[in-house]
N, C-alpha and C positions, 0 to 999 in steps of 0.2 A: 503494500500499500504507499509506504514512505516512498519508495523508489518511483514509482508511478505517477506520484503527484509531483516529486521534483522534477521527473523529466518533461511533464507535461506545462511547468510553469518556467522553468530555466530557459533562458537566462535573465527572467525578470529579478527585479531587486530582492523581493521577497516572497515567498510561495507556502499555500496552504494547501490541506486535502481539496478545499471546496473553491469554484469560482466566485469573483474573480480571483486571479492569483498575486495580483500587486497591492501595496499597501501604501497608505497615507503617510507612515511614520515607520523606519527600521526597529525603534525601540520602544520599550517601557521605561521612562525615567523615573529616576528614584524620587523621593519626595511626597508620595500619595500614600497615607496610612490605610488606607481602605483598599487600595488597590492591593498594596503589600500584603495585608491579610487575606484578600481573595486567592492571591498567588501561592502564597503559602500553604493554605487550607487545601486547595488543588493539589499541589505539591505532595503534601503528606498524605491526602487519599489516594496518590498512584495515578492522578489525572495526568499532571505534568511531569513526564520522564526526567526534564532535564535539570541541572543546577540552580538555584535560586537565590545564591548569596553574592553573586556579581551584577550590579546593576551599573547603566541600564540591561535590561534583559530584552534578547532579541524577541521580537514579535511575532516571525513566522515559526520559530519552534513554539512558542506558547499557541498559536491558533492553530496550528497542525493538532497538537493533542486536545484541545479544548472541543473543537470540530468534530472530532472521533470520538468523543466522550460518549460512553453510555454508562449511567449511574445504575448502581443497584436499588432494588425496590425499597432496601431501608435505609436509604441515604438520609442524611438530617438533613432538616429544612436550610440549615446554615450552607451547607455542601452545595444543595441544588440553587439556592440563590446566589452563590458565588459564580457558581459556573453559569448562569443566566447573564449575570455582570459581565463577565468576560468574555463571554459570545456575543454580546451586545456590543461592548466595545470593539471587538474584532470586526463585526459587520459595518460600524461605522466607519473604520478606519480601511475599508476594503475597496477602495479605488484609486485609481490614478489621476494626475493633474493637480491642478492648483486646488488646494484645500481650501480655501477662504483666509480670511483673518480671523486674528484674535487680539484681545484688549484685556489688560490687566492693571486694576488699580489697587493700590493699598494704601493705608495710613498705618504707622505705628508709634507707641510711646516706647522709649526704651528698649529697642529691639534685644532682645536674647542673645548673648553672644556665644552662649553653650548650645550651640545648634545640635538637633538630632536628625534621624532619617526625615522627618517631615520639614516640607519646603515653607518655612515661614518667611515673611519680610525681612531683609538683610539691612534697610536703611528706614527713617521715619516717612519718607514717602516715595512712591514708586510708581511709575507709569510706563506699563510695557505694551509695545505692540509687536504684533508676530504673523508671519506668513511662512506656509509649507507649501512646498510642491513635491509629487512623487512621480517618477517616470519608470520606464520598465527595466533600467538598470540604475539611473541616477535619483538622488534625492537630495532635497536642500531645505532649511528652514533658517529664514531670517528673523532673529529676535533682538529688537531694540528696546532697552530700558533705559529711562531717565530718571534719575534720585536727585532728593535732596539733602543737601548736608551730607555729602559722600564720605565715608571714614577712610577711604584711600584717595580721595579728591578726582575719582572718575566719575563724573556724573551721567557719562554716558557709557553703556555698556551692552556687549555682543553676547552675555551669558546665554548660551542654550542654541546659539547658530551654529549652524554646521553645512559641509557639501560631503556626499559620499557617493561611492561607487560599489556597485556589487561585482566581485571576481570571483568566479566558481563559488564555492562555500564560505568566501570570507567579504567583509566589508570594509573597505578604505575609506576612512573618512578626516575631515580636519576641520576643526573648529573650538567653541568653547562649550564642552559638555559636563555636567555633573556626573560623579562616580561615587559608587558606594560600594566598597570591597570589604565583605565580612558579614557575619551574622547576628551583629549587634544592632539594638533599636535606639540606643542614644549616643553611638558614636564608633567609629572603626579608626583603629590603632596606626593604620598606613595609608588609609586614602578615604576622607569623609568628605562631608559638605560643609564644614566650618569655615573652610577657604573658598574664593570664589573658584570657579573652575581655570586650571591652567590652558591656555590654548596650546594646542597639540594636534598631532597627526597620529591616528591609530587605525590599528588592524584589529579585526574582531572575527570570531567565527559565528557566522549565522545558526546553524543548525547541529545541534548537540548530540548527533548521532553515534553511537561505540563506535570504536575499530572493529574491522571485520576479521581481522587476524586472533587467532587465538591466543596468541604471545600479549596481545595487549586488549584485548577485548574484556578482560577481566576488570578493566576500570570504570566501565560502564560510559553512560551519557557524558560528555567532557565539553567543557568552553575553555577559550584561551583570548586573551587579550594583551595587546602590546602598545605602548603608546610612546613618543617622544616629543617633549615639550620645549617652550621657551618662557622663560619666568621673567620677572620684572627686569625692565630696560634701566630703571633710574629708582632714586628714592630708596636704595638698601646699601650696606656696605660693600657688597659686592654684586653688581648689575650683570645681567646678562647670562645667568646660571641657566643651564639647560637640567630637564627633567626626563627621568625615563622610567617607566611604570610597567609591570609586567606579570601578569595572574594566568595560572591554570586551576581549575576547580573540575571535579567530577565526582559520580557517585557509583561506587562500587555495588551499591546495595540501594533499594528504592528509599531506605529509610537513614541513610548513611550518606553525608556530604564532606567532602575534603577540599580545602584551598589553599593553593601555595603563591605567596606575594612577595613583589620584591621591587623596590623604589630606589632610585638613585639622584642625587644632585651632583653636576660635573660641569668642566669648563667654568666660564664666569671671567669677568674683566680680571686680566692678569693671570690668569689660570691657564695651562695648557689644554687645548682642546682637539687635537690631532685624533686620525684614527686610532693611534697607539693606546693613547689615554683610554679611549673608550673600551677598546678591546680589554685591557689592565682593569677598567671596572667590571668588565662582564665575568672574567675569571678571579675576582676577586681580590687583586693586586692592590689594595687602596688603603691600606691601613699602616700607622707608623710603625707597629711593632714587626712589619717585613721590611725588606731590605730598601725603603723608599725614604728619601727626606719628604718635609713637607712641601717643598717646591714640585715632587714629583708624584705626589699623591695624587690619585686620580679622581676622588670626591668623597662624598658621602652616602652610604646605603643603609637602608633597612630591609629586613627580609623577615619572613615567618610563615605560619601556617595557620588556619582556623578550621573549624569541623562544627557541623549540625547534624545532631542524632537525634531522630525521631523515633518514637515507641512503635515499636513493630506489632504491637497489638492494638487494636484499633479501639477497642472500650477505652484505652487509655490515652485522652490526647494529652501529650505531654513532648516537649522538645529540649534538650540540652544542648548548649553550644558553648563555643568559646574561641577565643583569638590571642594569639601569641606571638609578637614580633618581638626581634632583637633588635637593637641598638647598635651592636658593635658584631664582629665575626671573631671566632676562634677554630682555628682546625677547619676552616672551609665551611662552617657551619655557623648560624645565628648563634649570638650569645647576647648576655644583660637583657632579658626577656621582659617586655611591658606586657601587662596581661588583662584580659578580659572575658568573664565568665557568666552565663544566665540561663534562664529557663523560661520556657513560655507554655501555656496550656489555652485551650478554648471550649467554648460550650456554646450549643444551639438553645435560645432561649424565646419566649413567645415574644419577646421585644426586639429580637435579631441574633445576630451572632455577638457572641462575647469573648475578647481575647485578653489576657493579662500576661505580663511577665516581668520577671525581676533580674536584675542586671547589677555586677560589681566589675569595675575599670578601675586600674591603676597605672598611671603613666611614670612610674619611677623604675629605673634599671633594676634589675634582679627582685623585681617587687614580692615575690615570695619570701625574700630572708628578714629576719627581724629587723634589720638595718639595711634597707635598700640602698642604692646608689642615688643620691640627688644630685641634680645640675647635669646630669646626664642625658637624657631624653630629650629627642627631637632638637640637639645641640651639636655643633660640629665646630672645631677651629679654623677650618677653611673659610667657613661661611657664617660671619658673626650673627645675620640674621635669622640662623637656625632653619628648620624644616617647616618654613612658612612660606605664604603667598600672599603679597599686600598685606601683611600684618597679621595674618591668621594661621593658626595652626592648618596643616595639610592632612595631620592625621586626627586623633581625638580632639575636639573643642576645647578641653580643659588645658592645652598645650602638656609641657613637661611638668612632672613631680604633682602631679594630680591624682584624687581617690575618690570615686564617686560609687556611691549606692543610690539604687533608681529602682521604683515600681512605677509600672504604667497599666492602665486598664483602658482597654476601647471597646465600643459598642457599635456595630455596623447594622445599621437598620436594613430591611429588605430592598428598598428602594435606593440604598447606597449613603444614605446622610450619616454622617459620623459624630460619636462624642468619643472623644479622647482626655483622659486625665491622668497625668505625670507628676509622681513626687520624686523630688531629689535631694539628696546631703553630699556635700562635697567638701573638700580640703584642697585648695587651690595654691600652687605655688609655694610647696611646703619646702622647696630647698632655696627660695629666694629671699630678698630684703622685706617683702611685702607679703607674707603667707595670708591666706583668707579663707574663712569657712562660711558656707552658703546652706541655706535651707529655702528650697523651691518648690513650689506647687503650681501647675499650668493645666489650664482647660482649654480646649480646642472643641468647636463646634463645625461642621460642614456640611452643607445642603444645598440641594439643587434649589434655585429660588427664580421665577420668571422663566427666563430663557437662560440663564447663566449659573453662574456657583458662589454662593456667598459662603465665605470662612471668617468665623469669629474666634478671638483666643484672648484668654486673661490670664495674668499671672501674678505671683505674689511671692517677691525674692527678698530673705532675710541675711544679710553680711554681718559679719562681724566688723569690718572695717570698711574703708572706701572700697569702691566707689559709690555704696549705697549708704554706709552707716546707720543700718538699722533696717526698716521695712520699706519695701520699693513695691509698687505697682506698676506692670507692664500690660501691655494689651495691644492687639491690632484689628483691624477691618480689611478684608480682601473681597474684591470682585473680579470674576471673571467670566467673558462674555465672547463667545464665538459667530462670525457673520459669514 
């Protein structure tokens, strides 16, 4: 069935089992909590076969599975509703050509810098215009956002814009795309949405089909992503740093998913940028304990792994997950780990689908020890700005030396409106000159309204010291409309 459908539709950009075989967007972008709930619910039920911890997720891979899905008679109402919502989204996107215009407007009071998977406003005022086009092989999205009081002095942004071309089973694209690598809900230790997207060229696998050879078929469905980006050209100590990110994740069992990730900063003003430097970076010759001086070091790297383990017993709706990222290297393997662990569960209720999670994250090196190494994570002597882009952490939004406990509960109604409650307690900047403690509660509500979508958020943060010096209320209102 898979081979036949792919043969019918290729060389189109994205293909599914049912016609038409082209799509208005190649990816499901990160940021939508209800969408992620539906995707994970379908994956844990065995409807989606591919990995689900590398965002954006390939639309054709998802669409092929949901359009071929047949649920058992005893399937829960929550699972049936999730399948209907994803199938409906697939039908809406199943067209080529110009997809119309989109508008987003938001206003926020003290936007939360501790960003989670949810795509909340970054600045106090934002107005976004978007236009998308899809052809048989090419795709393009133009997204322009104007902001007020920009935190990085960029009042006009192209975040979300891209051009892409399909080559075989790979998408080659260039642009400013959000990434979320890992199973966490409140952060990714290696590549999350705390920082704005780095302009990059990317290669990603469209379909997650397993290898046919018996030597590799055991890894199951798999995804691969590689990107090369260009960081800030000014306003940092070392400008023009280049960025590399690579990830492979796979599902050797329907209930078990692994991910391997690696990122690197290299080059930059006054730094070597040749092919030899890049190859040294790839093979790991970039540490001062090797036979390299500071001037010859290739760059700064992070690498590690993550997992998502779902209960194989359907009556027990439970997932355990973790992510462990090494800030250093020892013996050719990651070392000085940062860590994140969590658990999530879900249930079908008369009011809709309920999902809850608990999560712990620690961004200090050797986080499991009684005395972790502070002043180590997301820092490097070659790049004084650290593992940041435009002033924000590329990894977890806490930055280095943070520790966070969080509990989240989400209710997804049958028509897709969502209520999300998040509680967090965090120790921030433990190794710095101004450590801080935070207690935080946030509530978000999303629903369709008229012909668009309305999103509301309200938060209460209690800091020990500045910037809040006591209680601080935050909030936002956002409207999205397509034409």
